[in-house]
C-alpha positions, 0 to 999 in steps of 0.5 A: 120143145118149148123155147125159153126166151132170154130174160132182158137185163132190166127184168132180171134185175126186178126178178132178183129182188123177189122171193122165189115164188114171186120171182118164178111168177114174174119169169113165167109171165115173161116167158108166156108173153114172149111166146104169145107175141112170138114174131110180132114187131112194133112199128119201130121194128123192135120185137114186140116183147120189148114193149111189155118189158119196158112197161114193167121197167117203167113201173118199177124203176121210174114210178116206184111200184114194187107190186108183183101183180103190177109187174106180171100185169105189165108183162101180160098187158097186151096178150088178150088184145094182140095175141090170137087164141088166148083163153081168158079163163086159162090166163086168169088161172095162170097169173092169178085173179088180181093180175088178170083183172089188171090186164082186162082193165087195160085191154080194149075190146075188139070193135069194127073200124066204124065203132072204134072211136066210140069204143075208145071214148068208152075205154078212156072214160072207164080208165078215169073211174078205174083204180089207181093201179089200173091207171098207173099200169096204163100210164106206164104203157102210154109213157113207153108208147110216147117215147117210142112213137118218134122212132116209128117213122110216122109223124102223123101217128106221133101227132095223134099220140101227142094230141091224145096224150095232152088231152086225155092222158096228162089229166089222168096222170095228174089225178094218179101220180105226180111222177107219171104226170112229169114223165107224160109231159116230158115225153110229149115235149120230146114229140113236139121237138121231133115234130118241129124238126120234121116240119123244119 
């Protein structure tokens, strides 16, 4: 029997503002993502589904984006990249073409280890040329990852995130949203303080 995951408070507050059709679509996206991610954990030990919910909350509460397609895409943004057996065509039918295109635009294609630097460079270059919605979705994802990496117990990973964010994501944020740029900068500053404490 299908198990319905409890809806986190931050997401319930978003759903409560929506007309019935959009509320149902957002809740469906959450339930689909929760089932798809299943027992996956983040590096900091939290259930993976907390991350897409946090990205949706950042978009809504901190970046002021009230677009239901963006919230649906935030909830689903890692499904194609991190969950096996997801049919892209079926997913597009389930969440609608615009939300699906947003998800695809922030999804890195698979690549062998030796090709990942090339893949990542092409991904970042494409982001710069993407729509403001795609960039804002990715920035919300990055903001949450920056905030959480200090809890992963991996200073080397935190340093990599910091360097890439200063070099790539802060300029992307400046070109997209002044609020996003401030949030990226604040999160980077917090990582710098964390690393200084680790080095002390």
